[in-house]
FIRONU-271737 format. One record per residue (C-alpha): residue number from 1; x, y, z. Coordinates in steps of 0.001 Angstrom, whole numbers, plus 524288, in hexadecimal, padded with zeros to 5 digits. Example, Ala and Ser with C-alpha at 12.3 -4.5 7.8 and 13.67 -1.06 7.14 Angstrom:
<kolses>
KOLSE seq    xx    yy    zz
KOLSE   1 8300C 7EE6C 81E78
KOLSE   2 83566 7FBDC 81BE4
</kolses>
This chain:
<kolses>
KOLSE seq    xx    yy    zz
KOLSE   1 A49F1 CA8F4 C0BB1
KOLSE   2 A3E13 CAEA2 C04F7
KOLSE   3 A3F2B CBC8A BFFD4
KOLSE   4 A3770 CC642 C07E9
KOLSE   5 A333B CD3D6 C03FB
KOLSE   6 A3BE5 CDE25 C0A16
KOLSE   7 A34EB CE9BC C1015
KOLSE   8 A35A8 CF3CF C1AC0
KOLSE   9 A3015 CEED6 C278F
KOLSE  10 A2E3A CF389 C3562
KOLSE  11 A3162 CE98C C3FD3
KOLSE  12 A3271 CE88B C4E95
KOLSE  13 A393B CDB44 C4E80
KOLSE  14 A4620 CE015 C5482
KOLSE  15 A3EDC CE63A C5FEA
KOLSE  16 A3690 CD9FF C6199
KOLSE  17 A4295 CD148 C6221
KOLSE  18 A49F2 CDA38 C6B84
KOLSE  19 A3EDD CDB10 C7568
KOLSE  20 A3D8C CCC45 C7704
KOLSE  21 A403C CC6E7 C84AC
KOLSE  22 A4A18 CBBE4 C85B5
KOLSE  23 A43CB CAEA9 C8324
KOLSE  24 A45F4 CA086 C7F4E
KOLSE  25 A458C CA4CC C711F
KOLSE  26 A51A2 CAD2D C7338
KOLSE  27 A58A7 CA1AE C7977
KOLSE  28 A55D5 C99C4 C6D32
KOLSE  29 A5C59 CA469 C652E
KOLSE  30 A6814 CA523 C6E4B
KOLSE  31 A6A47 C966F C6E84
KOLSE  32 A678D C9459 C601A
KOLSE  33 A7077 C9F35 C5B80
KOLSE  34 A7A53 CA105 C665E
KOLSE  35 A7ECD C931F C6897
KOLSE  36 A86B5 C9362 C5BFF
KOLSE  37 A9176 C9B41 C62AA
KOLSE  38 A9413 C8F21 C6ABB
KOLSE  39 A9730 C8868 C5DD8
KOLSE  40 AA0D7 C930C C5A14
KOLSE  41 AA7EF C91D3 C6709
KOLSE  42 AA7CC C831C C65A2
KOLSE  43 AAD55 C8393 C57D1
KOLSE  44 AB89A C8CB5 C5AE2
KOLSE  45 ABC35 C8583 C675D
KOLSE  46 ABB6E C77ED C6195
KOLSE  47 AC515 C7AC1 C56B1
KOLSE  48 ACE8F C8159 C600C
KOLSE  49 ACDC3 C7654 C69F5
KOLSE  50 ACE6A C6BBD C5F8E
KOLSE  51 AD9F3 C71CB C5872
KOLSE  52 AE435 C68CC C5E36
KOLSE  53 ADC33 C5CA8 C5B01
KOLSE  54 AD9BD C6114 C4D02
KOLSE  55 AE862 C61D3 C4AA4
KOLSE  56 AEA27 C537A C4E1B
KOLSE  57 AEA49 C496D C431E
KOLSE  58 AE15D C40C1 C4B2A
KOLSE  59 AD695 C4B0F C4A1C
KOLSE  60 AD44E C474C C3BF5
KOLSE  61 AD64A C555D C37A8
KOLSE  62 AE495 C583A C3A64
KOLSE  63 AE4D3 C66FE C3A3A
KOLSE  64 AF15A C6E6D C3CAC
KOLSE  65 AF26B C791B C46F1
KOLSE  66 AF221 C82D3 C3BC6
KOLSE  67 AE592 C7CB2 C36F4
KOLSE  68 ADF5C C7F19 C4446
KOLSE  69 AE225 C8DA3 C4324
KOLSE  70 ADD1D C8D7C C353E
KOLSE  71 AD099 C86AE C3992
KOLSE  72 ACE47 C917A C438F
KOLSE  73 AD098 C9BE2 C3939
KOLSE  74 AC784 C94F5 C2FA3
KOLSE  75 ABCC6 C9455 C39F5
KOLSE  76 ABE43 CA2EF C3CB2
KOLSE  77 ABE3B CA5E9 C2E15
KOLSE  78 AB1F1 C9DCF C2C5C
KOLSE  79 AAB73 CA4F9 C37A4
KOLSE  80 AAEB5 CB23A C31A8
KOLSE  81 AA9FA CAE5F C2416
KOLSE  82 A9DDD CA7DB C299C
KOLSE  83 A9A91 CB3D7 C31C5
KOLSE  84 A9B3C CBCD7 C25F8
KOLSE  85 A941E CB3FE C1C62
KOLSE  86 A8989 CAF4A C2593
KOLSE  87 A8890 CBCBC C2BE8
KOLSE  88 A8491 CC2B4 C1EF2
KOLSE  89 A7B23 CB78C C1C3D
KOLSE  90 A7546 CB927 C29D1
KOLSE  91 A719C CC735 C26DC
KOLSE  92 A6CDA CC334 C1951
KOLSE  93 A64F9 CB6C8 C1BF8
KOLSE  94 A61D5 CB733 C2A74
KOLSE  95 A66FF CB316 C379B
KOLSE  96 A6040 CA5F0 C38B8
KOLSE  97 A6414 CA097 C2B71
KOLSE  98 A723B CA3D4 C2DDE
KOLSE  99 A734E C9F4F C3BF0
KOLSE 100 A6DF5 C9239 C3765
KOLSE 101 A773A C91B0 C2BB9
KOLSE 102 A8363 C95AD C334F
KOLSE 103 A80F7 C8B74 C3DBC
KOLSE 104 A7ED2 C8188 C32E4
KOLSE 105 A8BE9 C8528 C2CC9
KOLSE 106 A9272 C8360 C3A01
KOLSE 107 A8C17 C760F C3C17
KOLSE 108 A901D C70B3 C2EDF
KOLSE 109 A9DF2 C75E8 C2FE9
KOLSE 110 AA090 C710E C3DAE
KOLSE 111 A9B33 C6387 C3A88
KOLSE 112 AA3ED C632B C2E89
KOLSE 113 AAF8B C671F C370D
KOLSE 114 AADCF C5AB7 C3F03
KOLSE 115 AB028 C52EA C3285
KOLSE 116 ABC8A C5A1E C2E77
KOLSE 117 AC7BF C5180 C29F0
KOLSE 118 AD026 C5B8A C22DE
KOLSE 119 AD4E7 C690D C2735
KOLSE 120 ACEA2 C6FAC C1B62
KOLSE 121 AC138 C6A13 C1E4D
KOLSE 122 AC2D7 C6E0D C2C8C
KOLSE 123 AC61B C7C15 C2893
KOLSE 124 ABA4D C7CEF C1F86
KOLSE 125 AB170 C780F C2A5E
KOLSE 126 AB72A C81CE C33FB
KOLSE 127 AB4D8 C8CE7 C2A65
KOLSE 128 AA673 C89A8 C28C9
KOLSE 129 AA4CF C8718 C374F
KOLSE 130 AAA1A C94C4 C39B3
KOLSE 131 AA15A C9A3D C2EFD
KOLSE 132 A954E C94A9 C358F
KOLSE 133 A9929 C99EE C42DA
KOLSE 134 A9CF4 CA737 C3D28
KOLSE 135 A8FCA CA82F C3674
KOLSE 136 A892E CA54E C4363
KOLSE 137 A8EC7 CB19D C4992
KOLSE 138 A876D CBAE8 C409C
KOLSE 139 A7AEA CB2FF C3F30
KOLSE 140 A798B CAFF9 C4DA8
KOLSE 141 A7D80 CBCF7 C53A4
KOLSE 142 A7482 CC490 C4A9D
KOLSE 143 A6922 CBB48 C4D34
KOLSE 144 A6B0B CBB6D C5BEE
KOLSE 145 A6B88 CCA3B C5CE9
KOLSE 146 A5F6C CCB8A C546E
KOLSE 147 A5790 CC1A0 C5C59
KOLSE 148 A5BA3 CC525 C6A50
KOLSE 149 A5511 CD0A9 C716D
KOLSE 150 A5D38 CDD1C C7209
KOLSE 151 A5E5E CDD31 C80D3
KOLSE 152 A64A4 CCF9A C80F2
KOLSE 153 A6C7B CD038 C7457
KOLSE 154 A797C CD2B4 C7B1B
KOLSE 155 A7936 CC7F8 C854C
KOLSE 156 A73D6 CBDE0 C7BB7
KOLSE 157 A7D87 CC10D C70F3
KOLSE 158 A892D CC0C3 C7A29
KOLSE 159 A8515 CB402 C8095
KOLSE 160 A8313 CAD7A C7368
KOLSE 161 A902A CB1DD C6DF6
KOLSE 162 A968E CADE0 C7AC4
KOLSE 163 A914C CA006 C794C
KOLSE 164 A9C7D C9DE2 C6FB0
KOLSE 165 AA4A9 C9AED C7BA9
KOLSE 166 A9BD9 C8FF8 C801A
KOLSE 167 A9FB7 C892B C738F
KOLSE 168 AADEA C8C44 C765B
KOLSE 169 AAD79 C8628 C83DD
KOLSE 170 AA5B7 C7A85 C7EE5
KOLSE 171 AAF36 C78B1 C739E
KOLSE 172 ABB04 C7906 C7C9D
KOLSE 173 AB569 C6E80 C8581
KOLSE 174 AB011 C667B C7A3B
KOLSE 175 ABCF7 C65A8 C7308
KOLSE 176 AC44C C6115 C7F28
KOLSE 177 ABAD7 C559E C7F9F
KOLSE 178 ABAE1 C52E5 C7101
KOLSE 179 AC9B9 C536B C7016
KOLSE 180 ACB2F C48A7 C7A32
KOLSE 181 AD081 C3D6C C720A
KOLSE 182 ACCAD C33D0 C7CB1
KOLSE 183 ABE88 C36B9 C78F9
KOLSE 184 ABEEF C3AAC C6A98
KOLSE 185 AC841 C36F9 C5FBA
KOLSE 186 AD0D6 C4258 C5B07
KOLSE 187 AC9DF C42A0 C4DDF
KOLSE 188 ABC3B C42A4 C541E
KOLSE 189 ABBED C4C18 C5F94
KOLSE 190 ABE1B C589D C57E9
KOLSE 191 AB3DE C548C C4DD8
KOLSE 192 AA9DF C5294 C589A
KOLSE 193 AACBA C6054 C5D6C
KOLSE 194 AA814 C661A C5097
KOLSE 195 A9CB6 C5CA0 C500E
KOLSE 196 A97F4 C60FD C5D6D
KOLSE 197 A984A C6F13 C58B6
KOLSE 198 A8F3C C6B2D C4DA6
KOLSE 199 A85DB C6472 C5721
KOLSE 200 A851D C70D8 C5F3E
KOLSE 201 A82FE C78E0 C52EF
KOLSE 202 A77F3 C6FFA C4E82
KOLSE 203 A70EC C718E C5B7A
KOLSE 204 A7205 C805B C5A25
KOLSE 205 A6CA0 C7F77 C4C4F
KOLSE 206 A607E C787F C514E
KOLSE 207 A5DE0 C830E C5B76
KOLSE 208 A60DF C8DF0 C51D0
KOLSE 209 A55E2 C89A6 C48CE
KOLSE 210 A4C77 C8FEF C5288
KOLSE 211 A530F C9D3E C5213
KOLSE 212 A4BAE CA69B C4906
KOLSE 213 A50B1 CAFEA C3ED2
KOLSE 214 A536A CBDA6 C43C7
KOLSE 215 A46C7 CC585 C4208
KOLSE 216 A4F46 CD19C C4098
KOLSE 217 A55DC CCBA9 C34A7
KOLSE 218 A48D5 CC704 C2F4B
KOLSE 219 A418F CD3EB C2F1C
KOLSE 220 A4CD1 CDAF3 C285C
KOLSE 221 A4D93 CD08D C1DB0
KOLSE 222 A3F58 CD09A C1988
KOLSE 223 A3A75 CC65F C2315
KOLSE 224 A3312 CCFC2 C2BE2
KOLSE 225 A26B7 CC775 C2C4C
KOLSE 226 A2E84 CBB64 C3023
KOLSE 227 A35E5 CC37A C3A3E
KOLSE 228 A290E CC7C9 C4071
KOLSE 229 A247D CB9A5 C4164
KOLSE 230 A31A2 CB5BB C4732
KOLSE 231 A3118 CC02F C51BC
KOLSE 232 A22CA CBD06 C54A9
KOLSE 233 A26D7 CAEEC C571D
KOLSE 234 A3273 CB2F1 C5F8A
KOLSE 235 A29BF CBBC1 C67B8
KOLSE 236 A2001 CB0C1 C69D4
KOLSE 237 A2ACC CA7B3 C6E81
KOLSE 238 A3037 CB207 C77B3
KOLSE 239 A22C3 CB53C C7D3C
KOLSE 240 A1FF6 CA6DD C7FA9
KOLSE 241 A2CED CA586 C869F
KOLSE 242 A2C6E CB199 C8F5A
KOLSE 243 A1DC1 CB0A6 C91B3
KOLSE 244 A1A96 CBEDE C8EE4
KOLSE 245 A168D CC6DA C8322
KOLSE 246 A209B CCF6D C7CA2
KOLSE 247 A1EBA CDE0C C7C83
KOLSE 248 A1B2A CE496 C6FC4
KOLSE 249 A25C4 CEBAB C682B
KOLSE 250 A2373 CFA38 C662A
KOLSE 251 A21E3 CFF3B C5846
KOLSE 252 A2D90 D084C C59BE
KOLSE 253 A3648 CFC4B C5B3F
KOLSE 254 A3416 CF88D C4D04
KOLSE 255 A3DF1 CFB30 C4245
KOLSE 256 A3BF3 CFCCA C33B8
KOLSE 257 A43EB CF412 C2AD2
KOLSE 258 A461A CF3E1 C1C30
KOLSE 259 A485A CE585 C1980
KOLSE 260 A53E4 CE06C C11A3
KOLSE 261 A58A5 CD364 C0C80
KOLSE 262 A6704 CD4C6 C0FB1
KOLSE 263 A7212 CDE04 C133F
KOLSE 264 A7DEA CDE5A C0A55
KOLSE 265 A8C18 CDDD5 C0E93
KOLSE 266 A8E0A CEBE3 C0A2B
KOLSE 267 A834C CF0FB C12FC
KOLSE 268 A8808 CE899 C1E4F
KOLSE 269 A95CE CEE4D C1D1A
KOLSE 270 A90A8 CFC28 C1B81
KOLSE 271 A882B CFB24 C279D
KOLSE 272 A930F CF589 C3010
KOLSE 273 A9E04 CFE9F C2BCF
KOLSE 274 A9717 D0B3C C2812
KOLSE 275 A8A8D D0BA7 C2FFF
KOLSE 276 A9034 D059C C3C6E
KOLSE 277 A9F05 D07F2 C3BDE
KOLSE 278 AA08F D08E5 C4AB1
KOLSE 279 A9922 CFC3B C4CA5
KOLSE 280 AA185 CF5F5 C4213
KOLSE 281 AADEF CF9AF C4987
KOLSE 282 AA7B8 CF4F1 C562B
KOLSE 283 AA474 CE796 C508D
KOLSE 284 AB20D CE5B6 C4AE3
KOLSE 285 AB88D CE99E C57A1
KOLSE 286 AB088 CE079 C6016
KOLSE 287 AB226 CD4C3 C5727
KOLSE 288 AC097 CD641 C5431
KOLSE 289 AC3F8 CD82F C6288
KOLSE 290 ABCD3 CCC43 C679F
KOLSE 291 AC061 CC3A6 C5BF3
KOLSE 292 ACEEC CC64A C5D74
KOLSE 293 ACE9A CC3B2 C6C0B
KOLSE 294 AC6BF CB730 C6B56
KOLSE 295 ACD40 CB102 C5F93
KOLSE 296 ADAE8 CB483 C6434
KOLSE 297 AD947 CAEE3 C71D5
KOLSE 298 AD0DF CA314 C6ECC
KOLSE 299 AD8B1 C9E21 C6340
KOLSE 300 AE513 C9E62 C6B7F
KOLSE 301 AE0E2 C9C37 C79A1
KOLSE 302 AE4EE C8DD8 C793A
KOLSE 303 AF23E C9174 C739D
KOLSE 304 AF462 C9B80 C7E64
KOLSE 305 AF12E C9163 C88C2
KOLSE 306 AF8FB C8627 C82EA
KOLSE 307 B04A4 C8D1A C7CBE
KOLSE 308 B06D9 C983D C8653
KOLSE 309 B0134 C9327 C9321
KOLSE 310 B041C C84AC C90C7
KOLSE 311 AF65A C7F8A C92F7
KOLSE 312 AF4AF C717A C8DF8
KOLSE 313 AEDB5 C7055 C80CD
KOLSE 314 AE29C C683E C8681
KOLSE 315 AE02A C7204 C917C
KOLSE 316 AE051 C7ED6 C89D8
KOLSE 317 AD2DE C7D09 C8365
KOLSE 318 ACC5E C7CD6 C90C4
KOLSE 319 AD00A C8B2A C928B
KOLSE 320 AC5F6 C8E4A C882B
KOLSE 321 ABAC4 C89E2 C90E8
KOLSE 322 ABBD5 C94BB C9B48
KOLSE 323 ABF35 C9EB0 C90BE
KOLSE 324 AB2F5 C9ADE C8949
KOLSE 325 AAB00 C9BBB C95D0
KOLSE 326 AAFB8 CA9A6 C97F8
KOLSE 327 AAC70 CAD37 C89FC
KOLSE 328 A9EB8 CA7BF C8B5C
KOLSE 329 A9BBE CAD9F C98A4
KOLSE 330 AA006 CBB4A C9486
KOLSE 331 A94EC CBDD4 C8AD7
KOLSE 332 A8B0D CB644 C930C
KOLSE 333 A8DAF CBD7A C9FD0
KOLSE 334 A908E CCAE0 C9A05
KOLSE 335 A86D7 CCA67 C8ECA
KOLSE 336 A7B7B CD094 C9610
KOLSE 337 A83C2 CDC99 C98D7
KOLSE 338 A84A7 CDF2E C8A35
KOLSE 339 A75DE CE16C C8A6D
KOLSE 340 A755E CE8F3 C9755
KOLSE 341 A8215 CF077 C9914
KOLSE 342 A831D CF1F9 C8A4F
KOLSE 343 A8AC4 CEDDF C7E4F
KOLSE 344 A9519 CF89F C7E01
KOLSE 345 A98E2 CF767 C8C40
KOLSE 346 A9960 CE892 C8CA6
KOLSE 347 A9FFC CE65D C7F7C
KOLSE 348 AAA7D CF07D C8230
KOLSE 349 AACB1 CEB13 C8FE2
KOLSE 350 AAD91 CDD25 C8A9F
KOLSE 351 AB788 CE097 C803D
KOLSE 352 ABFC3 CE9F9 C883E
KOLSE 353 ABEB1 CE1B2 C948C
KOLSE 354 AC327 CD53A C8DCF
KOLSE 355 ACE36 CDCC2 C875B
KOLSE 356 AD316 CE1DE C9468
KOLSE 357 AD223 CD444 C9A5E
KOLSE 358 AD9CF CCEAF C8EF3
KOLSE 359 AE475 CD8EA C90CF
KOLSE 360 AE588 CD4AB C9F01
KOLSE 361 AE62B CC677 C9A9F
KOLSE 362 AF0FD CC9B8 C90F8
KOLSE 363 AF8EB CD0BE C9B4F
KOLSE 364 AF7AC CC579 CA4F5
KOLSE 365 AFAA0 CBB65 C9A5C
KOLSE 366 B06A5 CC2D4 C95BA
KOLSE 367 B0B49 CC39A CA3E3
KOLSE 368 B0A7B CB4A8 CA4CA
KOLSE 369 B00EE CB5FA CB01A
KOLSE 370 AF66C CAD7F CA9D4
KOLSE 371 AF712 C9EC7 CA8ED
KOLSE 372 AED97 C9718 CA05D
KOLSE 373 AE2CF C9726 CAA98
KOLSE 374 AE345 CA5A6 CAD52
KOLSE 375 AE499 CA926 C9F01
KOLSE 376 AD829 CA165 C9C9C
KOLSE 377 AD18A CA8A6 CA7D3
KOLSE 378 AD57C CB592 CA190
KOLSE 379 AD011 CB128 C9476
KOLSE 380 AC330 CAD7D C9AF9
KOLSE 381 AC1F0 CBB1B CA0F9
KOLSE 382 AC5E5 CC22E C9478
KOLSE 383 ABC75 CBA9D C8BF7
KOLSE 384 AB148 CBB75 C95BF
KOLSE 385 AB170 CCA13 C930B
KOLSE 386 AB599 CC979 C84C3
KOLSE 387 AAB4B CBF82 C80E8
KOLSE 388 AA01C CC88F C8487
KOLSE 389 AA5E2 CD301 C7BBB
KOLSE 390 AA8E3 CC98E C70AE
KOLSE 391 A9AE0 CC486 C70C8
KOLSE 392 A960C CD28F C70FE
KOLSE 393 A9D92 CD531 C6468
KOLSE 394 A93F4 CCC56 C5D28
KOLSE 395 A88A0 CD2E6 C6412
KOLSE 396 A8DBF CE056 C605C
KOLSE 397 A8F29 CDE52 C51B7
KOLSE 398 A820A CD76A C5162
KOLSE 399 A7B5B CE31A C57B4
KOLSE 400 A81C9 CEF16 C51C4
KOLSE 401 A7F4F CEC9B C434B
KOLSE 402 A7247 CEC84 C3BFF
KOLSE 403 A69AB CE08B C3AEC
KOLSE 404 A6CAB CDE9D C2C80
KOLSE 405 A7B5C CDDC9 C2EC6
KOLSE 406 A7B8E CD74D C3C3A
KOLSE 407 A8007 CC9A8 C387B
KOLSE 408 A8A13 CCEDF C2EE7
KOLSE 409 A8F6D CD841 C391A
KOLSE 410 A9151 CCD19 C42BB
KOLSE 411 A97B0 CC4F8 C380C
KOLSE 412 AA0EC CCFC8 C33D0
KOLSE 413 AA5EA CD34C C4151
KOLSE 414 AA70B CC506 C4527
KOLSE 415 AAEB2 CC1E5 C38C0
KOLSE 416 AB7DC CCD86 C3A21
KOLSE 417 ABA16 CCB74 C48A4
KOLSE 418 ABBCE CBCC6 C4760
KOLSE 419 AC444 CBE38 C3B4E
KOLSE 420 ACD91 CC7D5 C41B0
KOLSE 421 ACD77 CC218 C4F52
KOLSE 422 ACD31 CB412 C4AAF
KOLSE 423 AD936 CB5E0 C4242
KOLSE 424 AE1D4 CC05C C485E
KOLSE 425 ADF43 CBCB9 C5693
KOLSE 426 AE301 CAE43 C5611
KOLSE 427 AEE6F CB0B3 C4CD9
KOLSE 428 AF3E0 CBB4D C55B1
KOLSE 429 AF1EF CB3BD C624B
KOLSE 430 AF761 CA764 C5C2C
KOLSE 431 B0411 CAEAC C5999
KOLSE 432 B03D8 CB491 C673F
KOLSE 433 B02A8 CA717 C6D76
KOLSE 434 B0EAE CA27E C6602
KOLSE 435 B164D CAE25 C6B67
KOLSE 436 B1259 CAD1D C799E
KOLSE 437 B0A78 CB26D C8502
KOLSE 438 B0E86 CC098 C8307
KOLSE 439 B09D1 CC081 C74F5
KOLSE 440 AFCC3 CBA75 C78C1
KOLSE 441 AFB15 CC53D C82DD
KOLSE 442 AFCEB CCF23 C77EF
KOLSE 443 AF23D CC819 C7083
KOLSE 444 AE953 CC99C C7C44
KOLSE 445 AEC3C CD832 C7C6F
KOLSE 446 AE8B9 CD944 C6DFB
KOLSE 447 ADBDD CD222 C7015
KOLSE 448 AD90C CDA8E C7BF3
KOLSE 449 ADBDD CE6E1 C7430
KOLSE 450 AD233 CE309 C699B
KOLSE 451 AC7AA CE003 C73B5
KOLSE 452 AC9D1 CECD9 C7AE8
KOLSE 453 AC9BD CF460 C6E0D
KOLSE 454 ABCE2 CEDF1 C6A31
KOLSE 455 AB74C CF146 C778B
KOLSE 456 ABAF8 CFF8A C75B0
KOLSE 457 AB478 CFF84 C684A
KOLSE 458 AA826 CFA77 C6F12
KOLSE 459 AA901 D05B2 C78E2
KOLSE 460 AA8B3 D0FD3 C6E04
KOLSE 461 AA0E9 D0911 C6343
KOLSE 462 A9875 CFF27 C6A77
KOLSE 463 A89B9 CFEF5 C68A0
KOLSE 464 A8008 CFE5A C73DB
KOLSE 465 A7780 CF3A5 C6E14
KOLSE 466 A728F CED94 C7ABB
KOLSE 467 A63B3 CEC32 C7C2D
KOLSE 468 A6203 CF279 C6ED5
KOLSE 469 A5B26 CED05 C62E5
KOLSE 470 A6453 CE90C C57F8
KOLSE 471 A5CE2 CF228 C4EF2
KOLSE 472 A6009 CFDAE C57E9
KOLSE 473 A6E71 CFA2E C592C
KOLSE 474 A6FC9 CF9CF C4A4A
KOLSE 475 A642D CFD52 C41C8
KOLSE 476 A613A CF351 C3718
KOLSE 477 A65A1 CF7C5 C29A6
KOLSE 478 A57DC CF4B8 C252C
KOLSE 479 A518B CFE06 C2EDC
KOLSE 480 A4A63 D0974 C2893
KOLSE 481 A480A D1705 C2DEE
KOLSE 482 A3A77 D17B8 C2829
KOLSE 483 A2F9B D18EC C324C
KOLSE 484 A2610 D11F7 C2966
KOLSE 485 A2279 D03DA C2B74
KOLSE 486 A2279 CFF97 C1D58
KOLSE 487 A1F57 CF147 C1FC3
KOLSE 488 A1BC7 CEE94 C2DE4
</kolses>
């Protein structure tokens, strides 16, 4: 990237982007950036559903059951590392460069996975697949929130993050088909599963080429002239689509920015911990609560059904389809309320409500009232509510920290939440399953307690960010207080 002179500028780009009516251009952004969550759901589900096949010698890989657990841990570790590394690079070099690179890393790694013939090679591929997906979280969420109008930011962000569960449902059905040895040889079906993920990723890459760089990132990093041209082009496309001229933006909607090349780790940490300590606690609470709940239940749901409720191994994966449907419909159907009723009310209700429902599920399960069907129904209801809150956790940390640290904030909270929930939750629940139904019920109570606690933190520390410009929710670090327009 060419070096540009850094200066102090006055810009109305945020106000211009926030006042845009919804158009075909926004749908291009949503599809190009949001569809990757389907890949994440597909990846996690495929490995879980394929685990029994991968332990067979006829698969050509011959993993042990311990190796399956290690592969899951390696994927989570890769996602955490990828989120942190690519999150920093996203704030440093731009949203578009990184959301192209991270998807490229995913594509190469998942294709390589299909050609795995040794456990070590498989683990390496899983690590880099996770790294690509982890990097997507920070690059995509920051880009989406900076490109979507303020009044629709909540519903769009929640729906996009909820699309993860479309991949989950698709992966569950796909693997049942690919594992059928009457159709595919044992050493072929699981390889095709990873290959199909790469095909989907490639199609997303082609659409994503049309998604622009965030103008908000551009004008802070010395590319103000390019940002103006970008927004001019976006406005022309929107006007052509809606058939009316856009209203002018008032001068008092402009902000003054002192441009910078990058933001160091020290300043990022100082801003998060010292300038916004309450928001820091809020982000940790929301992410740890939802990560523990989701990782604990979804890494062990099949074991609960097969080991404790005696569901056949080939039937248990089908339970994931209705559960995934509930998880997807929650953010889609409730998402608009996060923009109308408000963030604090809806996030706290989602977390506390799902916690209370999970307590009820634990009580009924411990009382031996629930069979496999009704336990699945309870999971569907719990996660319908919980999924809206979990998706809102990404929205929250993307909104409540300054522009210059946005991607890194998403990466940090994702890595911490995933690291804690992805390790402690499954390990704890795995032990509970080996003990029995009563122990699993205790696990549900622990998960419910964390969700309720996070909901209470939202009640006291939540931020009313609905229908508000990102720059008003958290002022850019580059914003100046000077009334002068040094370089208009």
